N, C-alpha and C positions, 0 to 999 in steps of 0.2 A: 732470233728467238732468245730470250733471257735465260734460258735453262742450258746447262752443259752437263753432260754425262761425264762424271769423273772416273767411275769404275762401274763395270758391269760383270757380275760373277754368274756363269751358267751353272744350272743344276748339278752337272758333271763335276764342276769345280768346288762344290761344297763338301768336299771330302776333307777331314781332318788331315793336316800335314800338307794340303795343296798350298802352294805359295800365294796364288790369287786369293783364296780363301782367308789364308792368315793376314794378307795386306787388308781385306775389307774389315776383318775382326779388329785389327789395330787402329785403323781409321775411325771405325766406330767407338772403340774403347778410348782414344786419345783426343779426338776432335769434337765429337758429339757432346761431351760434357762441358766443354769451354766455349763453344760457339752457338749461335742461334741455330737450332736444329728441330727436324720434325720427322714424322715416319708415317707411312701409309701403305695401303695395299691395293694392287690391280687385281681384281677378282673376275676371273673369266669363266663363262659357262658356255658349253658348246652343246647345241641341239641339232643333230643331223649336220647340214652344211652351214647352219647359221651360228653366229658368234655373238655372244652378249657380254657386255662389261657392266659391272655394277658402279653406278655413278650417280651423283646427286648434284643440285645446284647449291653453290656456295651462298650463304646468306651475308657474309662479311668480307671486307677486304683482306688480303689483296686480291682475291680471285672472285669477288662478289659477282653473282649471276652467271658464272661460269660452270660447265659441268666439271667435276672433280672426282677422283677416287676418294674413299674414306681416308683421311689424313689429318694429321694435326701436330702441334707443338708438343716437344718433350718438356715435361715438367722439370723445374730446377733440380731437385733431388732424385729424379727417376732415373733408373737404369734404361739406357737406350733400347734394350731388348724388350722392355715392357711397354714402351710407347705404342708400338704398332698394334698390339692386341687390345690395349686400352682404347685407343683411337677408333678402331674399328667397332668395339662394342659400344662406344660412346655414340658414334654416328649412325650406327644401323640397329642398335639394340640387340645384336646377336653376337655371340662369342664364336671364335674360330675354334674348330675341331678337326682332328685328323681321324678319319673313319674308314674302316675297310668294308663294312657292309653296306646295306642300303640306308639312306638318310631316314631317320625315324623321329626326329625332334625339329619342330619348326622354329626353335629358339636358337639354332646353332647354323653356322655356315660350314658344311662338311667339305673338307679339302681332300681332293684324291689325286692332285697332281702339283708339281711345283715348276715354276719357271725360273728366269733369272732374278738376281738381286741387283739393285742399282744404288749408287750413291751419286746424287745430282746436286748441282749448285744452282740455286736461283740467284742470278747475278742482280736482279732487280731488288729483292728483299733481303738479300745476303744469308738466306738460310741454306743449311746443308739438309738435304732430304733423302732419307732411306726409303726405298720401295721395294716391296716383295711382290712377286707375281705368284698367285695361286689359281688353280682350276677347281672349281667345284662341281658337284654332281649334276648331270643334265637333267632338265625336266623337274628340278627341285624348286619349289616355291616357298621361300621361308617367309615369316611374318616380320616385316621390317617394323621397328618402333623406335626409331632413333630420334634423339633428342639434342643432337649436336649442331654443327654448323651446316649440314646438308638439309635440303629440301628436295622434294620430288625424286626421291631415292627409289631406284628400280634398276633391273637389268635393261640396258639399252642395246638394241641390236646395233651392231658396229656401223651399219649403213645409217642409222639415225644420228650418229655424231656428226655427220657432214652438214646438217641443218643447225648445229648448235656451237656456240663458242666454248671451247675447251681451256680449262686452266692449263698454264704453260707446262707444268710438270706432267700432267695427264697426256697432253699432246706429244711431249718428248718420248714418254715411254712407249705409247702405243705406236708412234712412228717407228721407233727402234724394234719394236715386236713385229713390224710389218703388218699391223692391223688396221691402221688409220685409212680410211677411204679418202682418197683425194677427189676434190670437186672438178 
């Protein structure tokens, strides 16, 4: 596979002062402004025993026709921490929101859980890619209206990914999370 996981930070390690968290922040601050970089989100929804992942088919290379998380390139003068929310909104039409009550707005993806963070290297394209893992409310059906590089955007049941080609970064993260169904 052309993807290498350079760093994985668990939710427990995302504490200020934790050495792994500090390493992640330094990598993002030092490397992402000077190398080709991108950011995206693995958005998970659980309904009973079923697990769904928000994916869409890429319209353009390098992952054309492959299922992918919402992700995209960091703009030249953009702070890397702003790339992820901008790309999610661009590709889904929805903004990310942390909310402790019940979801009440179909124009937001309400996060109620956090998974690990990743910094990955795509050896084929030379991109460093930051991926955050979020869990959204079950049974929530937002109104997707993305206009980015993703088509057929929806929550795919994890077993559906067996019949589809996955973008390498998507495949690497899902495998590492233990969610990828093997044929």
